[in-house]
C-alpha positions in Angstrom: 0.0 0.1 0.0 1.4 3.4 -1.0 2.2 5.8 1.8 -0.3 8.8 1.8 1.1 11.9 3.3 -0.9 13.2 6.2 -2.7 16.4 5.2 -2.9 19.4 7.5 -5.8 20.1 9.7 -7.1 23.0 7.5 -7.1 20.7 4.5 -8.8 17.9 6.4 -11.5 20.4 7.5 -12.0 21.7 4.0 -12.3 18.1 2.6 -14.8 17.3 5.4 -16.9 20.4 4.4 -17.1 19.3 0.8 -18.0 15.6 1.7 -14.6 14.2 0.5 -12.3 11.8 2.0 -10.2 13.5 4.8 -7.1 11.5 4.0 -6.8 11.6 0.2 -9.5 14.0 -0.8 -11.3 11.7 -3.2 -15.1 12.3 -3.5 -18.1 10.0 -3.9 -18.3 9.0 -0.2 -22.1 8.8 -0.3 -24.3 6.6 -2.3 -27.2 8.7 -1.5 -27.7 11.5 1.1 -27.9 9.1 4.1 -25.7 6.1 2.8 -22.0 6.5 3.3 -19.5 4.0 1.7 -17.7 1.7 4.1 -14.3 2.8 2.9 -12.7 5.3 0.6 -12.1 4.0 -3.0 -9.0 6.1 -3.2 -7.0 5.3 -0.1 -8.9 2.5 1.7 -9.7 4.5 4.8 -12.4 2.6 6.7 -14.9 5.1 8.0 -16.9 3.2 10.7 -14.1 2.1 12.9 -16.0 0.6 15.8 -19.8 0.3 16.9 -20.9 3.8 18.0 -18.2 5.6 16.1 -20.8 8.1 14.6 -22.2 9.3 17.9 -19.7 12.1 17.8 -21.0 13.0 14.3 -24.5 13.0 15.5 -23.6 15.2 18.5 -21.7 17.7 16.2 -24.7 17.7 13.9 -27.1 18.5 16.9 -24.7 21.2 18.3 -24.4 22.9 14.8 -28.1 23.0 14.2 -28.7 24.2 17.8 -26.3 27.0 17.2 -27.9 28.0 13.9 -31.3 27.8 15.6 -30.2 30.0 18.6 -28.6 32.7 16.3 -31.7 32.9 14.1 -33.9 32.9 17.2 -32.0 35.7 18.9 -31.8 37.7 15.8 -35.4 37.5 15.0 -36.3 38.4 18.6 -34.0 41.5 18.4 -35.5 42.6 15.1 -39.2 42.2 16.2 -39.2 43.5 19.8 -41.4 44.6 21.5 -44.2 43.0 19.5 -43.0 39.5 18.7 -45.0 37.8 15.8 -45.2 34.2 17.1 -46.6 32.5 14.0 -43.9 33.8 11.7 -41.2 33.1 14.2 -42.3 29.5 14.5 -42.7 29.2 10.7 -39.0 30.1 10.5 -37.7 28.2 13.4 -39.5 24.9 13.2 -38.2 24.1 9.7 -34.6 24.9 10.9 -35.1 22.5 13.8 -36.7 19.7 11.7 -34.7 20.0 8.4 -31.4 21.2 9.7 -30.1 17.9 11.0 -31.1 16.2 7.7 -29.4 18.9 5.6 -26.1 18.8 7.7 -26.0 15.0 8.1 -23.4 14.0 5.5 -21.2 17.1 6.3 -21.2 16.0 10.0 -20.2 12.6 9.1 -17.3 13.5 6.8 -16.1 16.3 9.3 -16.2 13.7 12.1 -14.1 11.3 10.0 -11.4 14.0 9.4 -9.4 12.3 12.2 -8.9 9.5 9.8 -5.3 9.9 8.8 -4.3 9.3 12.4 -6.1 5.9 12.4 -5.5 2.8 10.4 -7.5 2.1 7.2 -8.4 -1.3 8.7 -7.1 -3.2 11.7 -3.7 -4.6 10.8 -3.0 -2.2 7.9 -0.3 0.4 8.5 -1.2 4.0 9.6 -0.7 6.9 7.4 2.7 7.6 9.0 3.6 3.8 8.7 3.1 2.8 12.3 1.2 -0.5 12.6 -1.6 -0.8 15.1 -1.2 -3.6 17.6 -4.2 -6.1 17.5 -3.8 -7.1 21.2 -5.9 -5.7 23.9 -4.8 -5.5 27.6 -7.3 -5.8 30.4 -7.5 -7.0 34.0 -7.8 -10.6 33.0 -4.6 -10.4 30.9 -3.9 -9.7 27.2 -6.3 -10.7 24.5 -4.9 -11.1 20.9 
């Protein structure tokens, strides 16, 4: 497997914002809006590294939508004080709360996977810097290999 140089943080962030592989920059990471490929066709980076890996992406998605919601809410309140039009306010904020997570879903997944170059493409494969990952796990009962 060819060594892929580790990109900088800004490059990985830009690739994540454009739904591209954080390691090599190749596109086509999604079959459809909600279905991400298992690994990059360009460099072999495996995206779902363990069960529950995407919880961080979901949290990032919720925080981003919550931030957008809060900014729009405070701005609309500031612009309409003292007579707050409740129905137009709800007509603006409910779609943000309902459709925002759907709109940001693939971007949150690719942004969350931007840490990929520091992790192996698959267990046993070399890391981007050539350091192999150890398959053994140490615990109170000894070492599991």
